[in-house]
N, C-alpha and C positions, 0 to 999 in steps of 0.2 A: 545236395548238402547245403544246409542253411548257414548263414553267417552268424558269428557269435552275437547273442542278444538281439538277433534280428526279429522282424515282425513275422508272426504266423500268417498263414493264408487268410484266416478270418479277420485278422487285424488289418491286412492290406485292403480287404473289402470294406471294412469299417472306415478306414481312412479315406477311401474313395468316396464313400457315401457322405462322410462329413464335409469333404471338400466341395461336393456337389451342392451342399446346403449353405455355401458362402453367400452372404446377402447380395442381392442384385443392387446396382448394375455391375458389380465387380465380376470379373471373369477369372475364376480360380483355375489352377492346374488340376488335371485329373491325376490319378495315382501313378500312371506310366510317365506322364510329363514331369511330375514331381521327382521321380527317380532320376530322370535325365538331368533335371535342374540341379539336384543335389550333387551329381557327379561333375557337372559343369562348375559348381562352386568349389568342390574339393580339389580340382586340378589347376586352380588359379595359381599364379606365381606369388601370391600372398595369402596368408591365413585370413579368412573372412569370418568375423564373429557372427554368432547366431542372430543377434539383434539386427544385423545388417542384411543377412540373407533371408530370414524368415518372412518378412513382409512380401517378398517376391512370389510366394506361393499362392497368394490370395488374389492377385490381379496381374494380368500381362502388362498393363499400362502403369503399374506402380501406384495405383490409387490406394489410399489407406483404408483400413477397416473402420466402420462406424464405431463411435465410442460406446454404443450401447449393445454391442454383441454379447451373446450368452457367454459368460466367463467359463462355464463348464465345457462348452463346445470348443472354445479356443484352447483351453488347457489340454483337452484330449488330443486335438490335432497337433499341438506343439509337442506333447509327450511322444506320440507315435512317430512324428517326423524326426524328432531328435534321435530316437532310437535307430531309425533307418540311416540317418546321416552318420551316426557313430559306427554302425555296423559296416557301412560302405568304406568309411575312412580306415577302419582297422583292417579290413580285408584287403584293400588296395595296398596298404603299407606293408602288411605281413606276408601276403600270398600273391599279390599282383593279379587278382581276379575278383569277380563278383558275378552274381546272377541278376541281370537287369529285369525289370518288370516289363514284360512284353505282352501286349494284349492284342490278339488278332481281331480285327473288326470286319466281319463279313459285310458284303454289299447290302445296302439298305433294301429290305424286302419290298418296300413300296416302289423303289426305283427298278427293282428286278421284275416286278409283276406289272407295273404300270397302272395298278388299280387306284393309286392315290398320288396326286401330283406333289412334288417336293417344293418347299419354299426355296427362294433364291439362295439363301445361305446354305440350306441342306443340299441343294443341287451342286453348289460350288464345292462343298466338302466331299460329296460323292465323286465328282469329276476329278478332284485332286487325288483322292485315294485310288481311283481306278487307273489314273495315268501312271502311277508308280509301278516299278517292276514288282512282281509277286513277292520276291524275297525282302523287299523294302517296306511293304505295306504294314506289317506288324510292328516295325520299328519307327514309324512316322511320329507317333506321339512321344516316344522316348527322346528321339533326336530333336523334336520341337522344343521339349523342355530343356535339353542341353543348350540349344541355340538361345533360348530365353536367358539362361545364365550368362552366356557370352555377350549378349546385348547389354545386360546390367553391369557386367564387369569386363570391359574390353581389353584389359591389360594383357591377356594371353595373346591376342592377335597383334599386339604391338612388339612382341619378341621376335627378333630376327633369327629364326632357327628353322631350317628346312624340314626337320623332323616334325615340328609342330604343324607346319602348313600341310604336310602329307597326311598326318593323322586326322586333321580337321576335314580335309577334302574327302577322306574315306568315310568319315562319319556323316558329312553333309550330303553324300550321295543318296541318302535315304529321304532327302527333302526334294520337293518339286524344283526342277531346274527352270529358272525364269529368264536369265540373260543368256546371250550367245556364249559368253565365256563359261558359264556354269554348264551349259549343254555340252560344250567341248570337253570340259573336265570329266563330266559324267561318261561321255562316250569313250574317253581314254581309259577311265577306270574299268568300265565294262569290258573293254578289249584286253587290257593288261592284267586286271585282277577280277575276273568274273566270279560271281557268287552263284553257287550251285543251288542253294535252297535257303530257307529261313535259318536253319541251324548254322550254316556257313556264315550267314550275315551276322548272326548274334556273336559268333566266335570272333569275327573281325572287329565288331563294335567293342567288345570287351578288351581285345588286344590294343585297339587304338586308345582307349581311355587309360589303360595301364601304361602305355608308352607316354602319354601326355603327363601322367602323374610322375613318372620317372624324370621326364625332361624338365619339369618345373620344381622338383623337390628341393634342389639346392637353393633356389631363390626363395621358396616358400618358408624355409627354415633358416634362412641366413640371419646371422646375428652380427651386428656391427661391433667392431672392437672399440672400446673406449680408450682414447688416447689422452694422456695427461699432459698438460702444458709444463708441469713441474714434477720432479721426482716425488714418489710417495713418501710421506712423512711418517717416520717410526714413532712409537708411543713415547720413547725416551729421548727423542730429538728435540731441539729447541722449537718452540711453537713459531710458525711462520708469521704470526701477527706482530712479533718483535717485543713481546712482553718480557722475555728473558726466562720465562718458566718453561718446563718441559711440556711437550704437546699433550701428554696424558693428563696433566694438571691444569691445562688451559682449554683450548678449543677442542681437544680430543676427549673431553669428559663425556 
């Protein structure tokens, strides 16, 4: 079931191809990373304007696009990305679910056959992918994009709420564990919350994002109450300026 006004499969493929044509040396997100990034933006404890989050899709290091990029290329990416952002936002708010963009990446054929040596970067990517649990491999790109959003907007991690820490730990279990603490957390999750297969992992991922959305909703839509130092002046009251005229005939015009 697709989200309202969501992208079609052909449009997801088009968006992925457009992102791949981002001018070098910028390192743009792919479509699965973009999906995770958008969810990471949406569950923040504050509303983030498009002008603030959009540049983050074009480079992991936050470098700006060249001034001479093709305006038609940029407009199409913006249009498609805006639609996906809107569909995700609406679905999370109204239904508490969404379908993440999950792309299974089979092992590199060259690495499997040994016919052609991999570059150092390709070998590192292959080893990282192979070291993950089978249920986590298809989610690696999505969660990497989500983590990219949290690096750009660290406010979520600054909230003292156990539910947020738990949801983030269950999301980041799909990233390579690097420190001893991360390895210990992963071992605990695998023991207490084992994942049967990819479908089980996707279901948990969606539930964690929905939980984060609920936990931050009050802060995201909080509106400060305006407190007046003086009582509100009625239109027929004397003007506070001391002119002797009614407010409506003086500063209330």
